[in-house]
C-alpha positions as CSV (number, residue, x, y, z in Angstrom):
1,M,93.6,208.5,65.1
2,K,92.8,205.4,63.6
3,T,93.8,202.7,65.7
4,V,94.6,199.7,63.6
5,I,94.1,196.6,66.1
6,Y,96.8,193.6,64.4
7,S,96.6,190.2,65.6
8,T,99.3,187.8,66.5
9,T,100.4,186.9,63.1
10,S,104.4,187.7,62.5
11,K,103.1,189.7,59.2
12,D,101.1,191.9,61.7
13,I,103.5,192.1,64.3
14,E,105.7,193.1,61.7
15,K,103.7,196.1,60.8
16,A,103.0,197.2,64.2
17,A,107.5,196.8,64.5
18,E,107.3,199.0,61.7
19,I,104.9,201.7,63.5
20,I,107.5,201.8,66.6
21,S,110.4,202.3,64.2
22,R,108.7,205.1,62.6
23,G,108.1,206.9,66.0
24,G,104.1,206.1,66.4
25,L,102.7,203.8,69.2
26,V,101.4,200.2,69.4
27,A,99.9,199.0,72.3
28,F,101.2,195.0,73.0
29,P,100.4,191.9,75.5
30,T,103.3,191.1,77.9
31,E,103.6,188.4,80.9
32,T,102.5,191.0,83.6
33,V,100.6,193.6,82.0
34,Y,99.7,195.1,78.2
35,G,102.1,197.7,77.6
36,L,102.1,200.8,75.3
37,G,104.9,200.9,73.2
38,A,107.4,203.4,71.9
39,D,111.2,203.9,70.4
40,A,113.0,203.8,74.2
41,M,115.4,206.4,72.2
42,N,113.0,209.0,70.5
43,S,112.1,211.5,72.7
44,K,109.3,212.1,71.0
45,A,107.8,209.1,70.5
46,V,108.0,208.7,74.1
47,A,106.6,212.2,74.8
48,D,103.5,210.7,72.7
49,V,103.2,207.8,75.4
50,Y,103.3,210.6,78.2
51,K,100.2,212.5,75.8
52,A,98.4,209.4,75.3
53,K,98.0,208.4,78.7
54,G,97.7,211.4,80.4
55,R,100.6,210.3,82.3
56,P,103.1,212.7,84.5
57,S,106.4,213.5,83.3
58,D,108.6,212.3,86.3
59,N,107.0,209.2,86.1
60,P,110.2,206.9,84.9
61,M,109.4,204.5,82.1
62,I,110.1,201.2,81.9
63,V,112.4,199.7,78.9
64,H,112.0,196.8,77.3
65,V,114.7,194.6,75.5
66,S,114.6,191.2,73.6
67,D,117.6,189.9,74.7
68,S,120.3,190.0,77.6
69,S,122.8,191.5,75.1
70,D,120.6,195.0,74.6
71,L,121.3,196.0,78.1
72,D,124.9,197.6,76.5
73,K,122.9,199.8,74.9
74,L,121.1,201.4,77.8
75,T,123.9,201.5,80.3
76,G,127.3,201.6,80.4
77,S,127.5,199.7,84.2
78,I,126.9,196.0,84.4
79,T,127.4,194.4,87.3
80,N,128.4,191.1,87.9
81,D,124.9,190.9,90.1
82,M,122.8,192.0,87.2
83,K,124.6,189.7,84.9
84,R,123.5,186.6,87.3
85,L,119.5,188.2,87.6
86,M,119.7,188.3,83.8
87,D,120.7,184.6,83.8
88,E,118.4,183.3,86.0
89,L,115.3,185.4,85.9
90,W,115.2,187.0,82.2
91,P,112.7,186.8,80.5
92,G,110.4,187.5,83.5
93,P,108.7,189.7,85.2
94,L,111.9,191.4,86.8
95,T,112.7,194.9,85.8
96,M,116.5,196.2,86.9
97,V,117.1,200.2,87.4
98,V,120.4,200.4,86.5
99,P,122.8,203.2,85.7
100,K,121.3,205.5,82.3
101,G,123.2,205.4,79.3
102,E,124.3,208.9,77.8
103,S,122.0,207.3,74.9
104,V,119.1,207.3,76.7
105,P,117.1,210.2,76.1
106,M,116.0,211.7,80.1
107,R,112.2,211.6,78.6
108,T,112.5,208.4,79.2
109,T,114.2,207.9,82.2
110,G,112.0,210.6,84.2
111,G,114.6,213.2,84.4
112,L,117.1,210.8,86.5
113,D,120.2,209.6,85.6
114,T,119.0,205.3,86.4
115,V,116.9,203.5,83.5
116,A,114.7,201.0,84.4
117,V,114.7,197.7,81.7
118,R,113.0,194.3,81.6
119,M,113.2,191.2,79.3
120,P,109.5,189.9,78.8
121,A,108.6,186.8,78.5
122,N,106.1,186.6,75.8
123,E,106.6,185.4,72.5
124,V,104.9,188.6,70.7
125,A,106.4,190.9,72.8
126,L,109.8,189.9,72.0
127,K,108.9,189.5,68.7
128,L,107.7,193.2,68.5
129,I,111.0,194.7,70.3
130,A,113.5,192.2,67.7
131,M,111.4,193.4,64.5
132,S,111.0,197.1,66.0
133,G,115.0,197.2,66.0
134,C,115.2,199.2,68.7
135,P,114.4,198.8,73.1
136,I,110.7,199.9,73.4
137,A,109.5,202.1,76.6
138,A,106.1,200.7,77.8
139,P,104.1,201.8,80.6
140,S,101.2,199.9,81.0
141,A,98.6,201.0,77.9
142,N,96.3,202.2,80.1
143,L,95.1,206.1,80.9
144,S,96.7,206.7,83.4
145,G,95.8,206.3,86.6
146,K,93.6,203.5,85.5
147,P,93.6,199.7,86.9
148,S,96.4,198.6,84.3
149,P,95.1,195.7,81.5
150,T,95.4,192.4,81.5
151,R,92.6,191.8,78.3
152,A,92.9,193.3,74.9
153,D,89.5,195.0,75.2
154,D,90.9,196.8,78.1
155,V,93.4,198.4,75.9
156,I,90.8,199.4,73.2
157,A,88.5,200.8,75.8
158,D,91.4,203.1,77.0
159,M,93.3,203.3,74.1
160,D,91.2,203.2,70.8
161,G,91.5,206.6,68.6
162,R,95.2,207.6,71.1
163,I,97.5,205.3,69.3
164,Q,98.5,204.0,66.3
165,G,98.1,200.1,66.7
166,I,97.0,197.6,69.2
167,I,97.9,193.9,69.1
168,R,95.2,191.6,69.7
169,G,96.9,188.7,72.4
170,E,96.2,186.7,74.9
171,D,94.8,187.2,78.2
172,C,98.0,188.5,80.6
173,K,99.5,185.2,82.5
174,V,100.9,187.4,85.5
175,G,98.2,190.0,85.8
176,I,100.0,192.4,88.1
177,E,103.4,194.2,86.5
178,S,107.3,193.7,86.9
179,T,108.8,193.5,90.0
180,V,111.6,196.4,90.2
181,V,114.6,196.2,91.5
182,D,117.3,199.1,92.0
183,M,120.7,197.4,91.3
184,T,122.8,200.6,91.4
185,G,123.8,200.3,94.8
186,E,125.6,197.6,96.7
187,T,122.4,196.1,98.3
188,P,119.8,195.5,95.8
189,V,116.0,197.5,96.9
190,I,113.1,196.6,95.5
191,L,110.9,199.5,94.5
192,R,107.9,197.7,93.5
193,P,106.6,194.4,94.6
194,G,105.8,191.7,92.0
195,I,105.8,187.8,92.0
196,I,109.1,187.8,91.6
197,T,109.9,188.0,95.5
198,A,112.6,189.2,97.3
199,Q,113.2,185.4,98.5
200,K,113.5,184.3,95.0
201,I,116.4,187.0,93.8
202,E,118.2,186.9,97.5
203,A,118.3,183.1,96.5
204,V,120.3,183.9,93.1
205,L,122.7,186.7,94.3
206,G,123.2,185.1,97.8
207,K,122.5,188.3,99.2
208,K,120.5,190.3,101.5
209,V,117.6,191.9,99.2
210,I,115.6,195.2,101.2
211,Y,112.3,197.2,100.0
212,D,112.5,200.7,99.5
213,S,110.9,202.7,102.1
214,A,108.3,204.4,100.4
215,L,106.3,200.9,99.7
216,F,105.2,201.2,103.0
217,K,104.1,205.0,103.1
218,K,101.7,207.4,100.9
219,A,104.4,208.0,98.5
220,E,102.6,212.0,97.8
221,D,104.4,214.8,99.1
222,E,105.8,217.6,96.7
223,G,109.6,216.6,96.7
224,F,109.6,213.0,96.4
225,K,110.4,211.7,92.6
226,P,109.4,208.6,91.9
227,R,112.1,205.9,90.6
228,S,109.8,202.9,89.6
229,P,106.0,203.2,88.1
230,G,103.6,203.1,91.0
231,M,105.5,204.8,93.2
232,K,104.2,208.4,93.8
233,Y,100.6,208.7,92.1
234,K,97.3,207.1,92.3
235,H,97.2,203.9,90.5
236,Y,94.9,201.2,89.5
237,A,91.5,203.6,90.7
238,P,88.4,202.2,89.4
239,E,85.7,204.6,88.6
240,A,83.7,203.3,91.5
241,D,84.5,204.4,95.3
242,M,86.2,201.7,96.9
243,V,87.5,200.2,100.7
244,I,89.4,197.4,101.7
245,V,88.8,195.6,104.8
246,S,91.0,194.1,106.8
247,G,91.3,192.1,110.0
248,Q,91.0,188.5,111.0
249,R,89.1,186.4,107.8
250,T,85.4,185.5,109.8
251,N,85.4,189.5,111.3
252,V,86.6,190.5,107.3
253,E,83.5,188.7,105.9
254,S,80.9,189.8,108.3
255,E,82.0,193.3,108.4
256,I,82.1,193.2,104.3
257,E,78.6,192.0,104.6
258,R,77.6,194.2,107.2
259,I,79.0,197.3,105.0
260,R,77.2,195.8,101.5
261,E,73.4,195.2,102.9
262,D,74.1,198.9,104.3
263,K,74.7,200.3,101.4
264,E,72.4,198.4,99.2
265,R,69.7,199.5,101.5
266,E,71.1,203.3,100.8
267,G,70.3,202.5,96.8
268,L,74.3,202.2,96.5
269,K,75.2,199.3,93.4
270,V,78.2,196.8,95.2
271,G,80.6,194.9,94.8
272,V,82.7,192.4,96.4
273,I,86.3,191.2,95.7
274,L,86.8,188.6,98.2
275,F,90.0,186.1,97.2
276,E,90.7,182.8,99.3
277,E,93.2,183.1,101.7
278,N,95.6,181.8,100.2
279,G,94.8,182.2,96.6
280,F,97.7,185.0,96.0
281,D,98.0,183.9,92.4
282,E,94.2,184.3,91.6
283,A,94.3,187.7,93.3
284,A,97.6,188.4,91.2
285,H,95.9,187.3,87.9
286,D,92.4,188.8,88.5
287,L,92.5,192.1,90.1
288,F,92.8,194.8,87.6
289,A,90.5,192.6,85.3
290,D,87.9,192.2,88.5
291,L,87.9,196.6,89.0
292,R,87.5,196.8,85.2
293,D,84.4,194.4,84.8
294,M,83.0,195.9,88.3
295,D,83.2,199.7,86.7
296,K,81.4,198.0,83.5
297,A,79.1,196.9,85.4
298,G,78.0,200.2,87.0
299,V,79.4,199.6,90.7
300,D,78.9,202.4,93.0
301,L,81.3,201.0,96.0
302,I,83.9,198.3,95.6
303,I,84.3,196.4,98.8
304,A,87.8,194.1,98.7
305,G,88.9,191.7,101.7
306,A,92.9,192.7,102.1
307,L,95.3,189.9,101.8
308,D,98.2,188.7,103.9
309,T,101.5,190.9,103.1
310,D,102.9,188.3,105.5
311,D,103.2,186.3,102.3
312,Q,105.3,188.3,99.1
313,W,102.8,187.6,96.9
314,G,100.1,189.0,99.1
315,F,102.3,191.7,99.6
316,A,102.5,192.8,96.3
317,V,98.9,192.2,95.2
318,M,97.8,194.7,98.6
319,N,100.4,196.9,97.0
320,R,98.2,197.3,94.1
321,M,94.6,197.0,96.0
322,V,95.7,200.0,98.5
323,R,96.2,202.4,95.9
324,S,93.3,201.2,94.1
325,A,91.2,202.3,97.0
326,G,93.3,205.8,97.6
327,Y,94.6,203.9,100.9
328,N,90.7,203.9,102.4
329,I,91.0,201.0,104.9
330,V,88.9,199.9,107.7
331,K,90.0,197.6,110.2
332,V,88.4,195.1,112.2
């Protein structure tokens, strides 16, 4: 399959939208990560996304819309709380899990009776969705399990020859995926943390928001059915082995240096990821790009310093980092 690289001109976006409307696949930028888009209402197109990514079919997709009114096409149950979140936090990196409407294919939802929906804060993405004339199901535009792509070249490396088109846009501004909040019950439940924090959602709704218990443990049990992308399968993994060092900052720095020196004496090529203690926005923006750069450099081992999970942004980035490392954590 020949993959066409499109620019962000309206003419090129329109060509890419025609591919989506005909049942094809196009990767496109959002403010979080690049997405791999297909017509969310076309079961065959969605199946092709799973195939292109090598993605497990019970891993639900996020459906992207270009206008809040599009939510009516996807669910028959819009509550006042949902409306408040749309009014205050859309467009933006917030995904709401809502009851699935009958028209939404089960393949899009990973077999669930709920559908995850968001409105991205990226003009290219919004134009593509609007011009396509359909909601777009779009997981991250990477091979399943690899770090999510935040740059067009990362998408091309993974998807060239697998899909019909890629829109070469700017680097993603946020760098980690959207917050996913389950709005099907009385109490909102965060299934995947992001830069839209529980605190911010609570401020909008005036009620308590809780985290899903699966975020605090390995969710690999055979009977576990993921309600959001990133909950079950190994995600964001570089080709290199990876270990996270957690503890007091000076101890972490010393241990990272000790491990680095030991492994380099063994002949391994070692890379280090150590963000500033309070540099949570930088960590969110750079983590996936750093992991991919380490792979390009042929690193054998990545040593990463843990972030403070008491900070909600730090918790969101660490959610990705621990999965990247396969839960390989050293405490000092």
